[in-house]
C-alpha positions, 0 to 999 in steps of 0.5 A: 504507531503504525508499522509496515513489517514488509518495508520496515517503515512506520508513521507516528500516531497517538493513543487509539481514541485520539486516532479514531475520533480526530480524523487521522485514520483517513490519512493512514488509509491513504497509504494503501489507497490504490489510484484507479488505473486509467483507461488505455490510451486511444492510440494503443486501441487504434493500433490494436484494431489495425491488427485486424485491418489491412490498409497502409500504415502511417509513419506515426502509427504504432506497429503491431508486433510480428511473430519474430518480435514475440519470439524474442520478447516474452512477457518475462523478458520485457518485464525484466527490462522495464524493472531496470528502467527508473526514468519514466521517459526511458520507459515510454520510449521503450514501450513504443516499440510495438503494441505488445511492449506498450501494453507491458509498459503501461502496466509498469507505469501503473505499478510505479504510480501505485507505489508513489500514491500508495506506498504501503499497499499490500504490506503487513500492517499493525498498530502497536501499542507501547506496551505491546512493543516493549513486550514484543507481543506480536500478532500470530499472523506476523510469526513468519515475518518476525522469524525472518527479521530475527534471522537478519539480526542473527546474521548481523550479530554473528558477523561481528564488528568490521576489522579495525584499520589499526592492525594492532587492534584488529581482533576478530569478533566471533561468537562462541555461543548461538544468539539467544532469543532474548537477545534477538527480541531486544535487537528487534525492539531496538530496530523497530523503535530507532532503525526503521524508516519514519515516513510521511503520508503520501502526496499526489505528484503534479502530473501535468507539470511533470508532463510538460517537463518530460516532453520539453526536455526529453522528447524530440520535436521531430519524433513521429511518436511524440504525441503517443509518448506524451499520452503514455507518460502523462496518463491521469491516475484518479483517486477512487472517490466514491464507493470504495472498499477495503480489501484484506488481501490475506483473508480475502475479505472486504468492507464497503465504505458506502455502509459506513457512510450510511451508518454515520450519515446523521452523526453530529460531526464534521466528518463521516466514518470511513475505511480508515477507522475500520483499518485502525480498529482491526489492526491495533495490537497491544498486550494491554487492554487499556484503550481509553474508552469508557468502562465496559469497552474491554469486551470489544477487545480492540487491543487484539485486532482480528486483522493485525499483521495482514495485507491490505488494499483500498480500491473502487467498489466497481472493481469487485466485478473482477474474476479474482474477487468472486470468492471473496467474503463481504464482512461489511455487516459485521464491521458496521456492528463493531463500529456502532458498538465502539461509537456507542461507548464513546458518544452514547447509544444515540450517537447516530441521531446526533445526540452525544451522551458520553 
């Protein structure tokens, strides 16, 4: 099974070989596939351009913030207000106060959409084998998070049971001795198995339908900003389709999907190798080296994924041009070699040209 140790959630899965070669990883990758952020609405561009021009403004145009507006509406204050608004129409109405707040509101809507479409984006992920889970054998990178979870359990156990409603049976439950590590591990194993939330793979909401509902129910027909409100609350979020990259946010490394598609271009299969397969291979973790691959595959050490417990995000490849990714390392060649070895063990050395010799 695959676990998110930040949100304490999991998705069910099967053994490694079935998961890798049966199309499941692509669904798993959808949990961290960030939608492409839309372009800024046209009305906001026009309003910002008006800042440098002098002409009489129409009533329906969005005004540029004054010095007084900016003095009382710092970015932190606006973000705090937006964080407490969970209704998309409330966010829209508040955002249309001026262009400064509208830009903050647009970013907030983008964040909301990322949460809907990619609920595990940026979370610490690991695929735990049954043996690893039973032994509580966790990746070293999860060490700090495991200690946080143990502290939560320690506080719960130290608090004892709640008082009984019957005064005669109301006996305080206190622990004289500190909770030992073995008890914490048992409780943590129980939580992971039974108390963590089981989630389904995300689905994209019907934004056009939501748009009509929001506008019909909440937007006044005489509101001069009705069109801007419509544009802001129904902007289109597109899934980054071609030339995606898998980013390891913890190690600042990335893999280009285009190289994987090229690797499997002639493979005699109904699907290509995607970033999902790479993710599964690199976050799998177990105390047993049994992977159900043919003999000799133990050398690959798939049960000790080098990225297990790290944070991830899948974005469009053209976003690599952003300033904050210039120092990232491209590990695509190494990953392609690893994938080639795995598929060679399963399908034979000629798998790339469509001849399966398992």
